[in-house]
C-alpha positions as a printed Julia matrix, in Angstrom:
110×3 Matrix{Float64}:
   0.0    0.0    0.0
   1.53   3.34  -0.98
   1.56   6.34   1.37
  -1.44   7.99  -0.3
  -3.64   4.92   0.08
  -2.42   4.4    3.64
  -3.34   7.98   4.61
  -6.77   7.66   2.97
  -7.47   4.3    4.67
  -7.14   5.64   8.19
 -10.33   6.1   10.16
 -10.85   9.62  11.59
 -10.09   8.43  15.14
  -6.72   7.06  13.96
  -5.58  10.12  12.06
  -4.2   12.06  15.02
  -2.47   9.92  17.6
  -0.83  12.62  19.69
  -1.96  15.87  21.24
  -1.04  19.08  19.46
  -0.33  22.45  21.02
  -0.52  25.91  19.51
   2.97  26.95  18.46
   3.62  29.29  15.55
   7.0   28.79  13.89
   8.33  29.06  10.34
   8.61  25.86   8.31
  10.66  25.54   5.14
   9.21  22.65   3.16
   9.76  20.78  -0.06
   7.82  17.98  -1.64
   6.83  17.04  -5.16
   7.12  20.19  -7.27
   6.46  22.47  -4.28
   8.84  24.36  -2.06
   7.99  27.15   0.28
   7.86  28.72   3.69
   4.8   28.25   5.87
   3.81  28.86   9.49
   2.6   26.2   11.84
  -0.76  26.67  13.51
  -0.27  23.76  15.86
   2.3   21.04  16.36
   2.69  17.84  18.33
   5.03  14.9   18.53
   3.09  13.17  15.74
   2.62  16.0   13.26
   1.61  19.56  12.55
  -0.8   21.79  10.7
   0.84  24.43   8.56
  -0.72  27.43   6.88
   0.13  27.47   3.18
  -1.55  28.09  -0.14
   0.74  25.57  -1.86
  -1.01  22.78  -3.74
   0.0   19.79  -1.65
  -1.91  16.53  -2.05
  -2.83  13.84   0.47
  -0.11  11.21   0.54
   2.6   13.6   -0.68
   5.9   13.15   1.18
   7.43  16.38   2.53
  10.78  17.33   3.98
  10.55  20.17   6.5
  13.12  22.33   8.27
  12.23  24.39  11.31
  13.87  25.86  14.39
  12.39  24.68  17.68
  13.85  25.69  21.03
  16.93  27.1   19.31
  17.61  23.79  17.5
  17.2   23.28  13.76
  15.14  20.19  12.98
  14.92  18.34   9.69
  11.73  16.27   9.59
  10.14  13.94   7.08
   6.37  13.82   6.86
   3.4   12.94   4.72
   0.38  15.14   3.99
  -2.7   13.59   5.64
  -5.22  16.44   5.31
  -5.66  19.37   2.94
  -7.69  22.53   3.21
  -7.14  24.13  -0.23
  -5.61  27.63  -0.13
  -5.53  27.46   3.68
  -3.15  24.75   4.86
  -2.32  21.08   5.34
  -2.03  18.54   8.11
   1.22  16.58   8.1
   2.11  13.4    9.97
   5.8   13.04  10.86
   7.61   9.95   9.58
  10.57   8.16  11.23
  11.46  10.97  13.66
  14.84  10.68  15.36
  14.97  10.39  19.14
  16.86  13.69  19.32
  14.17  15.56  17.36
  11.43  13.92  19.43
  13.1   15.03  22.67
  13.47  18.62  21.4
   9.77  18.75  20.46
   8.65  17.19  23.75
  10.69  19.72  25.7
   9.43  22.73  23.72
   5.82  21.53  23.9
   6.11  20.69  27.61
   5.07  17.1   27.06
   7.43  15.61  29.66
């Protein structure tokens, strides 16, 4: 099953597995033919919602760079929700322990 079909097959209760908190930071992203800078609306250990007008599709893999707690993070993700011309929901993929610890600390999840 490819990433697009996997994202579409999830039931609504399974789509967000971790709490998100409001945190507005800049995100540099690239995926498919799109690159850009967006702002997060909320973020959690499992993913984020970013405000962007870019045409990103469900299942599209993204690479994102952002600075959290003074540390630059490079994160892989996949688009799981789109709100055209508004933003997208992204689930993180294969996050390193270091990046997870930085996010947990900044979001006060410990």
